C-alpha positions as CSV (number, residue, x, y, z in Angstrom):
1,M,7.3,62.5,104.4
2,N,6.5,65.3,102.0
3,I,4.4,68.1,103.3
4,T,3.8,71.8,102.7
5,I,4.6,74.3,105.6
6,P,3.8,78.0,105.8
7,L,6.9,80.1,105.0
8,Q,6.5,82.0,108.3
9,D,6.9,78.7,110.3
10,L,10.4,77.8,108.9
11,D,13.7,78.6,110.6
12,I,17.3,77.7,109.5
13,S,18.6,75.0,111.8
14,P,21.7,75.8,113.8
15,L,22.9,72.2,112.8
16,N,22.9,73.2,109.1
17,V,26.6,72.6,108.0
18,R,26.7,75.4,105.5
19,K,28.1,78.3,107.5
20,T,29.6,80.5,104.8
21,H,27.2,83.1,103.7
22,P,26.5,83.4,99.9
23,S,27.3,86.6,98.1
24,A,24.5,89.1,97.3
25,A,24.9,88.3,93.6
26,E,24.5,84.6,94.2
27,Q,21.4,85.2,96.3
28,D,19.9,87.5,93.7
29,E,20.3,84.8,91.0
30,L,18.6,82.2,93.2
31,K,15.8,84.6,94.1
32,A,15.1,85.4,90.5
33,S,15.1,81.7,89.6
34,I,12.6,80.8,92.4
35,F,10.4,83.7,91.4
36,A,10.4,82.7,87.7
37,H,10.3,78.9,88.1
38,G,9.1,78.2,91.6
39,L,10.9,76.1,94.2
40,L,12.3,73.2,92.2
41,E,13.7,71.2,95.1
42,N,12.0,70.5,98.5
43,L,13.6,71.9,101.7
44,I,14.7,69.2,104.2
45,V,13.3,69.9,107.6
46,R,12.8,68.4,111.1
47,P,10.1,69.4,113.6
48,S,10.9,72.0,116.2
49,E,9.1,73.5,119.3
50,G,5.8,75.3,119.0
51,G,4.8,73.8,115.7
52,R,7.8,75.2,113.8
53,Y,10.3,73.4,111.6
54,E,14.1,73.7,111.3
55,V,15.6,73.7,107.8
56,L,18.5,71.2,107.7
57,A,19.2,71.6,103.9
58,G,18.0,74.5,101.8
59,G,19.0,77.5,103.9
60,R,19.8,79.6,100.8
61,R,16.4,78.8,99.3
62,L,14.7,79.8,102.5
63,L,16.5,83.1,102.6
64,A,15.4,83.7,99.0
65,L,11.8,82.9,99.8
66,R,11.9,85.3,102.8
67,S,13.3,88.0,100.6
68,L,10.5,87.5,98.0
69,A,8.0,87.8,100.9
70,R,9.5,91.0,102.1
71,E,9.2,92.4,98.6
72,G,5.6,91.5,98.5
73,E,6.0,88.8,95.8
74,L,5.0,86.0,98.2
75,A,2.6,85.8,101.1
76,A,3.9,85.4,104.6
77,D,2.1,82.1,104.8
78,H,3.1,80.9,101.3
79,P,3.1,77.1,101.4
80,V,6.6,75.7,101.0
81,A,7.2,72.1,99.8
82,C,9.3,70.3,102.4
83,L,10.6,66.8,103.2
84,V,10.5,65.9,106.9
85,H,13.5,63.7,107.8
86,D,14.1,62.1,111.2
87,G,17.7,61.0,110.7
88,D,20.9,62.6,112.1
89,P,20.4,66.3,111.3
90,Q,24.1,67.2,110.7
91,E,24.7,64.1,108.5
92,I,21.6,64.9,106.4
93,S,22.8,68.5,106.0
94,L,26.3,67.4,105.0
95,A,25.1,64.7,102.6
96,E,22.8,67.2,100.8
97,N,25.6,69.7,100.3
98,V,28.5,67.2,99.5
99,V,27.0,64.5,97.3
100,R,25.4,66.9,94.8
101,L,27.3,67.2,91.4
102,S,27.8,70.7,90.1
103,M,26.7,71.4,86.5
104,H,29.5,71.7,83.9
105,A,29.8,75.3,82.8
106,L,29.3,74.3,79.2
107,D,26.0,72.7,80.0
108,Q,24.8,76.1,81.3
109,F,26.1,77.9,78.2
110,E,24.3,75.5,75.9
111,A,21.1,75.6,77.9
112,F,21.0,79.4,77.7
113,A,21.6,79.2,73.9
114,A,18.7,76.7,73.7
115,L,16.4,79.1,75.5
116,A,17.3,81.9,73.2
117,D,16.8,79.6,70.1
118,Q,13.3,78.9,71.5
119,G,12.5,82.6,71.3
120,Q,13.4,83.9,74.8
121,S,15.0,87.3,74.7
122,V,18.2,88.2,76.5
123,A,16.2,90.4,78.8
124,D,13.8,87.6,79.7
125,I,16.6,85.1,80.4
126,A,18.5,87.6,82.5
127,S,15.4,88.4,84.5
128,R,14.4,84.7,85.1
129,F,17.8,83.7,86.2
130,G,19.0,86.8,88.1
131,H,21.9,87.6,85.7
132,S,22.9,90.8,84.0
133,E,22.1,91.0,80.3
134,K,25.8,91.3,79.6
135,L,26.5,88.0,81.4
136,V,23.7,86.3,79.4
137,R,25.1,87.6,76.1
138,Q,28.5,86.2,77.0
139,R,27.1,82.8,77.9
140,L,25.0,82.7,74.8
141,R,28.1,83.5,72.7
142,L,30.0,80.6,74.4
143,G,27.1,78.2,73.9
144,R,27.1,78.9,70.2
145,V,30.8,78.3,69.5
146,A,31.3,75.5,66.9
147,P,30.3,72.1,68.4
148,E,33.8,70.5,67.9
149,I,35.4,73.3,69.9
150,R,32.8,73.1,72.6
151,E,33.4,69.4,73.0
152,A,37.1,70.1,73.4
153,Y,36.3,72.4,76.3
154,R,33.9,69.8,77.8
155,D,36.8,67.3,77.7
156,D,39.2,69.7,79.3
157,A,41.3,69.8,76.1
158,I,41.1,73.6,76.0
159,T,40.7,76.2,78.8
160,L,37.7,78.5,79.3
161,E,40.0,81.4,78.2
162,A,40.6,79.6,74.9
163,L,36.9,79.0,74.4
164,M,36.3,82.7,75.1
165,A,38.9,83.6,72.5
166,F,37.1,81.4,69.8
167,A,33.9,83.2,70.7
168,V,35.4,86.5,69.4
169,S,34.0,85.4,66.0
170,E,30.5,84.1,65.5
171,D,31.5,82.5,62.2
172,H,31.9,78.7,62.6
173,G,33.9,78.5,59.5
174,Q,36.5,81.0,60.8
175,Q,36.5,79.2,64.2
176,L,37.1,75.8,62.7
177,S,39.8,77.1,60.4
178,V,41.7,78.4,63.4
179,W,40.9,75.3,65.4
180,N,42.4,73.0,62.7
181,A,45.5,75.2,62.6
182,V,46.1,75.1,66.4
183,K,44.5,72.0,67.8
184,D,47.6,69.8,67.6
185,G,49.7,72.1,69.8
186,Y,49.3,74.0,73.0
187,I,46.4,76.5,72.5
188,H,47.1,80.0,73.7
189,A,43.9,82.2,74.0
190,S,45.9,85.2,72.8
191,H,47.1,83.3,69.7
192,V,43.6,82.2,68.9
193,K,42.3,85.7,69.2
194,R,45.1,87.1,67.0
195,L,44.4,84.5,64.3
196,L,40.7,85.3,64.3
197,T,41.3,89.1,64.1
198,D,44.5,89.1,62.0
199,E,42.7,90.6,58.9
200,K,40.8,93.1,61.0
201,I,41.8,96.4,62.5
202,A,41.5,97.2,66.2
203,A,39.2,100.0,67.3
204,T,42.0,101.3,69.4
205,S,44.3,101.8,66.4
206,K,45.1,105.4,65.5
207,L,43.3,105.1,62.1
208,V,40.0,104.2,63.8
209,R,40.4,106.9,66.4
210,F,41.0,109.3,63.6
211,I,37.9,108.5,61.5
212,G,35.7,107.5,64.4
213,L,33.9,104.2,64.9
214,E,30.5,105.9,64.2
215,A,31.7,107.1,60.8
216,Y,32.9,103.6,59.8
217,Q,29.6,102.1,60.8
218,A,27.7,104.8,59.0
219,A,29.6,103.9,55.9
220,G,28.3,100.3,56.2
221,G,31.3,98.8,57.9
222,A,30.9,95.7,60.0
223,I,32.5,95.1,63.4
224,T,33.5,92.1,65.5
225,R,33.0,92.5,69.2
226,D,34.7,90.6,72.0
227,L,32.0,90.4,74.6
228,F,34.6,89.6,77.3
229,A,36.7,92.7,76.8
230,E,35.9,96.2,78.0
231,G,35.2,99.1,75.7
232,D,37.0,99.6,72.4
233,A,39.7,97.1,73.5
234,G,37.3,94.3,72.4
235,V,36.2,95.8,69.0
236,W,37.7,95.0,65.6
237,L,36.7,96.6,62.3
238,E,36.3,93.9,59.6
239,D,36.8,96.1,56.5
240,R,40.4,97.4,56.6
241,A,40.1,98.8,53.1
242,L,37.1,100.9,54.1
243,V,39.0,102.2,57.2
244,E,41.9,103.2,55.1
245,R,39.7,104.8,52.5
246,L,37.8,106.9,55.1
247,A,41.1,107.9,56.7
248,Q,42.7,108.9,53.4
249,A,39.6,110.9,52.4
250,K,39.7,112.8,55.7
251,L,43.4,113.4,55.3
252,D,43.0,114.6,51.7
253,T,40.3,117.1,52.8
254,A,42.5,118.4,55.6
255,A,45.5,118.7,53.2
256,L,43.5,120.7,50.7
257,D,42.1,123.0,53.4
258,L,45.6,123.6,54.7
259,K,47.1,124.3,51.2
260,Q,44.3,126.8,50.4
261,A,44.5,128.5,53.8
262,E,48.3,128.8,54.1
263,G,49.5,128.8,50.5
264,W,52.0,126.0,50.5
265,K,53.4,124.6,47.2
266,W,52.2,121.2,48.1
267,V,50.4,119.5,51.0
268,E,50.0,115.7,51.2
269,G,47.8,113.6,53.5
270,V,49.5,110.5,54.8
271,S,48.6,108.2,57.7
272,D,52.3,107.8,58.7
273,L,55.0,110.3,58.1
274,P,57.5,109.1,55.5
275,W,60.6,109.7,57.7
276,D,63.0,108.5,55.0
277,L,61.8,111.2,52.7
278,I,61.6,113.9,55.5
279,Q,65.2,113.3,56.3
280,K,66.2,114.2,52.8
281,C,64.1,117.4,52.9
282,Q,65.4,120.8,53.9
283,T,63.3,122.4,56.6
284,V,62.3,126.1,56.5
285,Y,60.9,127.9,59.6
286,A,58.4,130.6,60.3
287,Q,60.0,134.0,60.5
288,A,59.3,136.6,63.2
289,Q,57.3,139.6,61.8
290,E,57.2,143.2,62.9
291,P,53.9,143.8,64.8
292,T,51.4,146.3,63.4
293,P,50.8,149.4,65.5
294,E,47.6,147.9,66.9
295,Q,49.4,144.6,67.8
296,A,52.3,146.5,69.4
297,A,49.9,148.5,71.5
298,E,48.0,145.4,72.6
299,L,51.2,143.6,73.5
300,E,52.2,146.6,75.6
301,R,48.9,146.6,77.4
302,L,49.1,142.9,78.2
303,Q,52.6,143.2,79.4
304,K,51.7,146.0,81.8
305,G,48.8,143.9,83.1
306,L,51.2,141.0,83.7
307,E,53.6,143.3,85.5
308,I,50.9,144.4,87.9
309,Y,50.1,140.9,88.9
310,E,53.8,140.1,89.3
311,A,54.0,142.9,91.8
312,I,50.9,141.5,93.6
313,D,52.4,138.1,93.7
314,A,55.7,139.4,95.1
315,D,53.8,141.4,97.7
316,G,51.5,138.7,99.2
317,G,50.5,136.1,96.6
318,L,47.8,135.8,94.0
319,S,44.2,134.8,94.7
320,P,42.6,132.1,92.6
321,E,40.8,134.9,90.6
322,D,44.1,136.6,90.1
323,E,45.7,133.4,88.8
324,E,42.8,133.0,86.3
325,K,43.3,136.5,85.0
326,V,47.1,136.0,84.7
327,A,46.4,132.8,82.6
328,E,44.0,134.8,80.4
329,L,46.6,137.6,79.8
330,E,49.3,135.1,79.0
331,A,47.1,133.2,76.6
332,C,46.3,136.5,74.7
333,Y,49.9,137.5,74.6
334,G,50.9,134.0,73.2
335,E,48.2,134.2,70.5
336,I,49.6,137.5,69.2
337,E,53.2,136.2,69.4
338,D,52.2,133.1,67.4
339,A,50.4,135.4,64.8
340,L,53.7,137.3,64.4
341,R,55.5,134.2,63.2
342,A,54.9,133.4,59.6
343,Y,56.5,131.7,56.6
344,V,57.8,134.1,53.9
345,A,56.3,134.0,50.4
346,E,59.6,132.6,49.0
347,D,59.5,129.6,51.3
348,L,55.7,129.0,50.8
349,A,56.4,128.9,47.0
350,R,58.9,126.0,47.3
351,A,58.0,124.2,50.5
352,G,55.1,122.0,51.6
353,A,53.7,120.0,54.5
354,F,52.5,116.6,55.5
355,V,49.2,116.1,57.2
356,S,49.3,112.9,59.2
357,I,47.8,111.0,62.1
358,D,49.6,111.0,65.4
359,H,49.7,108.0,67.8
360,G,46.5,109.3,69.6
361,G,44.5,109.4,66.4
362,E,44.7,113.2,66.1
363,L,45.6,115.3,63.1
364,S,49.2,116.3,63.0
365,I,50.9,118.8,60.6
366,R,54.6,118.9,59.6
367,R,55.2,122.2,57.9
368,G,58.1,123.8,56.0
369,L,59.6,120.8,54.1
370,V,61.5,121.4,50.9
371,R,61.8,118.3,48.8
372,P,65.1,117.4,47.2
373,E,63.9,118.2,43.7
374,D,62.8,121.7,44.8
375,R,66.2,122.6,46.3
376,S,68.8,124.3,44.2
377,A,71.9,122.1,43.5
378,E,71.3,119.7,46.4
379,A,72.4,116.1,45.9
380,V,70.2,113.3,47.1
381,A,71.9,110.5,48.9
382,G,71.7,107.1,47.3
383,G,71.5,103.7,48.8
384,D,73.9,100.8,49.1
385,G,73.6,97.6,47.1
386,T,71.9,94.7,48.7
387,A,73.7,91.4,49.5
388,C,71.9,88.2,50.1
389,A,72.7,85.3,52.4
390,S,73.4,81.9,50.8
391,G,70.1,80.2,49.9
392,Y,67.9,83.2,50.7
393,S,66.6,85.9,48.4
394,A,68.0,89.4,48.9
395,K,64.6,90.6,50.3
396,L,64.4,87.7,52.8
397,A,67.9,88.3,53.9
398,E,67.1,92.0,54.4
399,D,64.0,91.1,56.5
400,L,65.8,88.6,58.6
401,G,68.5,91.1,59.3
402,A,65.8,93.6,60.3
403,F,64.2,91.1,62.7
404,R,67.7,90.6,64.3
405,L,68.3,94.3,64.4
406,Q,64.9,95.0,65.9
407,I,65.5,92.6,68.8
408,A,69.0,94.1,69.4
409,Q,67.5,97.5,69.5
410,A,64.9,96.4,72.1
411,H,67.8,95.2,74.3
412,L,69.9,98.3,73.8
413,A,67.0,100.6,74.7
414,Q,67.1,99.2,78.2
415,D,70.9,99.6,78.8
416,F,71.9,103.2,79.3
417,D,75.5,102.4,79.9
418,C,76.0,100.4,76.7
419,A,74.1,103.1,74.7
420,F,76.3,105.8,76.2
421,D,79.5,103.9,75.5
422,L,78.4,103.3,71.9
423,V,77.7,106.9,71.2
424,L,80.9,108.1,72.9
425,F,82.9,105.6,70.9
426,T,81.4,106.7,67.6
427,M,81.5,110.4,68.4
428,A,85.2,110.2,69.4
429,H,86.2,108.6,66.1
430,G,84.2,111.2,64.2
431,V,85.2,114.3,66.1
432,L,88.8,113.6,67.2
433,G,89.7,111.9,64.0
434,V,91.6,109.0,65.7
435,G,91.7,106.6,62.8
436,Y,89.0,105.6,60.4
437,L,86.0,103.7,61.9
438,S,84.9,101.1,59.4
439,G,81.2,100.1,59.5
440,K,79.9,102.8,61.9
441,P,77.5,101.2,64.4
442,L,75.2,104.2,64.5
443,D,73.6,106.3,61.8
444,A,75.5,109.6,62.0
445,S,72.4,111.5,61.0
446,Y,70.5,110.0,63.9
447,T,67.5,108.6,62.1
448,A,65.7,105.4,62.7
449,T,67.4,102.6,60.8
450,L,64.6,99.9,60.6
451,P,62.9,99.9,57.2
452,H,59.8,102.1,57.1
453,G,56.7,100.1,58.0
454,F,58.6,97.0,59.0
455,A,57.0,96.6,62.4
456,E,53.5,97.0,60.9
457,R,54.2,94.5,58.1
458,F,55.1,91.7,60.4
459,G,53.2,92.7,63.6
460,T,56.3,93.0,65.7
461,E,57.5,95.7,68.0
462,G,61.0,96.7,68.9
463,A,62.3,99.3,71.4
464,Q,59.2,100.9,73.0
465,L,58.8,103.8,75.4
466,P,56.1,103.4,78.1
467,P,52.6,104.5,76.8
468,D,52.6,107.5,79.3
469,F,56.1,108.7,78.3
470,D,55.7,112.5,77.7
471,L,57.1,113.6,74.4
472,A,55.1,116.8,74.1
473,W,58.3,118.8,74.0
474,L,58.9,117.5,70.5
475,D,56.1,119.7,69.2
476,L,57.6,122.9,70.6
477,S,59.9,125.2,68.8
478,P,63.6,124.1,68.8
479,E,64.6,126.5,71.6
480,E,61.5,125.8,73.8
481,G,61.8,122.0,73.1
482,F,65.5,122.0,74.2
483,Q,64.6,123.9,77.4
484,A,61.9,121.4,78.2
485,L,64.2,118.5,77.5
486,C,66.9,120.0,79.8
487,A,64.3,120.1,82.6
488,L,63.5,116.4,82.4
489,P,64.6,114.3,85.4
490,P,67.9,112.4,84.9
491,K,66.2,109.0,85.0
492,V,63.8,110.1,82.2
493,K,66.6,111.4,80.1
494,R,68.6,108.2,80.5
495,R,65.7,106.1,79.3
496,L,65.1,108.5,76.4
497,F,68.8,108.5,75.5
498,A,69.0,104.7,75.4
499,H,65.8,104.5,73.4
500,C,66.9,106.9,70.8
501,V,70.4,105.4,70.5
502,A,68.7,102.0,70.1
503,L,66.6,103.2,67.1
504,T,69.8,104.4,65.3
505,L,71.6,101.1,65.7
506,R,72.7,99.7,62.4
507,G,72.9,96.0,61.6
508,G,71.6,93.0,59.7
509,L,72.5,89.4,59.3
510,G,75.9,88.6,60.8
511,N,77.0,86.9,57.6
512,V,75.8,89.7,55.3
513,A,77.9,92.8,55.3
514,G,78.1,92.5,59.1
515,N,80.8,94.3,61.2
516,D,82.6,93.1,64.3
517,L,81.6,96.1,66.4
518,H,77.9,95.4,65.9
519,E,78.4,91.8,66.8
520,E,80.3,92.9,70.0
521,V,77.4,95.1,70.9
522,G,75.0,92.1,70.6
523,R,77.4,90.0,72.7
524,R,77.6,92.6,75.4
525,L,73.8,92.9,75.5
526,G,73.4,89.2,75.7
527,V,70.9,89.2,72.8
528,D,69.3,85.7,72.3
529,V,67.5,86.0,69.1
530,A,66.0,82.5,69.3
531,A,64.3,83.5,72.6
532,H,62.4,86.3,70.9
533,W,61.9,85.3,67.2
534,R,60.8,82.0,65.7
535,P,60.6,81.2,61.9
536,T,56.9,81.2,60.9
537,A,55.2,80.4,57.6
538,E,54.8,84.1,56.8
539,N,58.1,85.5,57.9
540,F,60.3,82.7,56.6
541,F,59.2,79.3,55.3
542,K,56.8,80.5,52.6
543,R,59.5,82.7,51.3
544,L,61.9,79.9,50.6
545,K,62.0,77.6,47.6
546,K,60.4,74.2,48.6
547,D,63.7,72.4,48.1
548,R,65.5,74.8,50.5
549,A,62.7,74.4,53.1
550,L,62.9,70.6,52.9
551,A,66.7,70.7,53.2
552,I,66.3,72.6,56.5
553,A,63.7,70.1,57.7
554,E,66.0,67.2,56.9
555,E,68.9,68.9,58.7
556,V,66.9,69.7,61.9
557,L,64.0,67.1,62.0
558,G,65.6,64.2,60.2
559,E,65.5,62.5,56.8
560,T,62.4,60.5,57.6
561,W,60.4,63.6,58.5
562,A,61.4,65.4,55.4
563,R,60.6,62.4,53.2
564,N,57.1,62.0,54.8
565,H,56.3,65.7,54.0
566,R,58.0,66.0,50.6
567,D,54.7,65.7,48.7
568,E,52.9,68.5,50.7
569,K,52.1,71.7,48.9
570,K,54.5,74.5,49.7
571,A,52.0,76.5,51.7
572,V,51.0,73.4,53.8
573,L,54.6,72.5,54.3
574,A,55.4,76.0,55.5
575,E,52.6,75.9,58.1
576,T,53.7,72.4,59.3
577,L,57.3,73.6,59.7
578,E,56.1,76.7,61.6
579,A,54.4,74.3,64.1
580,N,57.5,72.2,64.5
581,F,59.9,75.2,64.9
582,S,57.6,77.1,67.3
583,G,59.1,75.7,70.5
584,N,56.2,73.2,71.2
585,R,57.0,69.6,70.6
586,S,54.8,68.1,67.8
587,P,53.6,64.5,67.7
588,G,56.2,62.1,66.1
589,V,59.2,64.4,66.7
590,A,61.9,63.1,69.0
591,A,62.7,65.2,72.1
592,E,66.2,65.9,70.8
593,Q,65.0,67.0,67.4
594,A,62.3,69.2,69.0
595,F,65.0,70.9,71.2
596,V,67.1,71.6,68.2
597,A,64.1,73.0,66.2
598,A,63.1,75.2,69.1
599,N,66.5,76.9,69.1
600,W,67.3,76.8,65.3
601,L,68.0,80.1,63.5
602,P,68.8,80.9,59.9
603,D,72.5,81.5,59.2
604,G,73.6,84.9,60.5
605,M,70.7,85.5,62.9
606,A,72.5,84.5,66.2
607,Y,74.7,86.9,68.0
608,P,78.0,85.6,69.5
609,R,77.8,84.3,73.1
610,G,80.4,85.8,75.5
611,E,81.7,85.0,78.9
612,T,80.6,86.9,82.0
613,P,82.1,90.5,81.7
614,D,85.4,90.9,83.5
615,A,86.5,93.8,85.7
616,G,87.5,95.8,82.6
617,E,84.0,95.7,81.2
618,P,81.5,98.0,83.1
619,A,78.3,96.5,84.3
620,P,75.0,98.5,84.0
621,S,74.7,101.0,86.9
622,E,71.1,99.8,87.6
623,P,69.5,96.4,87.0
624,V,68.0,96.2,83.5
625,P,64.3,95.5,83.8
626,D,62.9,92.6,81.8
627,D,60.3,94.6,80.0
628,L,60.9,93.7,76.3
629,P,57.8,94.3,74.1
630,E,55.1,91.6,74.3
631,A,55.9,90.6,70.7
632,F,59.3,89.3,71.7
633,R,58.0,87.2,74.6
634,L,57.6,83.7,73.3
635,P,55.6,81.1,75.3
636,A,57.7,78.6,77.2
637,A,58.1,75.3,75.3
638,E,56.4,72.3,76.7
């Protein structure tokens, strides 16, 4: 029997089976919905003593109604629609809670989108359903993803995380382009997001930090925002060329200001320091100058003041006010000392500086560089000729060797013992002169050996220090920097040593100008290139002649597969080969062929596999952590 009962006459039945209390957020959502839409479902009650009624099903709704009454939104005797039931109370309560079917999440996303399409604002929807405006925007974005992708989520073909990744872009064309590229394999949310933002530049990049997001937008630049990420981590700038133009303009202005202010022969603004050129430059340093009488008098005054506070400190300690005064005196003393270091006119006339952007997006200046052409009778070192692997162009062979070297460097950076042994071995040959060491494993000048810009070109990372690793001492003068380095804890120095040695490691493809010592280093480190690098369309297959790509396909995937794909355009064939060699088994490929493809490498990429080290080969003194850069962690094959 359906009746209305005054709110004040309703109580929650002790026989109601729902015992777990809802969260405050859940109750707020329900309360907002009831306030906006009314009670959409009757409470189920049974008569109690004194003309009251016990609620068997609908306890959450009753609590929401009471809350609205306390806030003055409803009267205490507000009529509540109820269904009086005389069956077994616990069975009724259980049936009402168990039999109901929860709404699919996508239905809610699409319903929110429909409300917005009908003209309701985000604020209205948030208020009527008790959600935050941020949550409503997120659900609207999900409800507006391309229909084909939404249906895949409804059918459990993709995860919610993958749907959220597609929602990074609001362009259905972009979404479907990526969907068609990944739908036949296992869909990783991170891979989807990378494909959608591949042509964009992250707001967390040093270029964007340097120019400022506001300056980019003021110049008319558009952005893509991931509503499911926090802060700048979810923002991408769509116009890379505009970012680079703004950054270069700011660098050029800073370079001109520095040249005019300090009198250098040249000052160049660059986003990244050209280390290959810097290594060929001679460096000149600021010279200590004699202080003027006024400066000498001020230094003496400051020194006497510091000596007074030193005596106070030795006698009984400094107060906080005293410590502030000491810091002030030291700062003034340091400013005068800095002013007394200057470049001489002769050096300014032949040297220059680079104005660049550091990792934090701040302006950085590298002064005192004399280019090779400005040095008197200095020879500039030349490069070696380039060999190429059979079937690959010289440039492709160089890049494959760089990939291989990058992975080996990432391993070596985690192994102090191996790095130490390698440096000691090289140093002993060079210093003690015990024989000639052919194909030195390390660059004797201690410079990074990977080609400049290689990691940025292919989106890979090699040996990396932790983000919070303090390298501030590099910006100090040589003597101060050395003192600071000496004071570092041994564990920090070990990590830094291995990292620096790793970056000087030389190498390439094993069958192109390789040397046995480098191969032995890779064997000792246990480098498994196939576990960290797979051939893709961009880094390999598109760079082969089509006949060569088909020959590899026939060798690995079989003659039938190669024949079936022979008429594909080269670009399409390259993408198809990437999918088959990615480690995920593709439809129509036998398990054995898929396994071979998942582990296949171009000639010369693999390092030799060795046996377990014997007693004569030292093991690392500490377990080596498995913290290779994310770029080298491939998803597990299905």
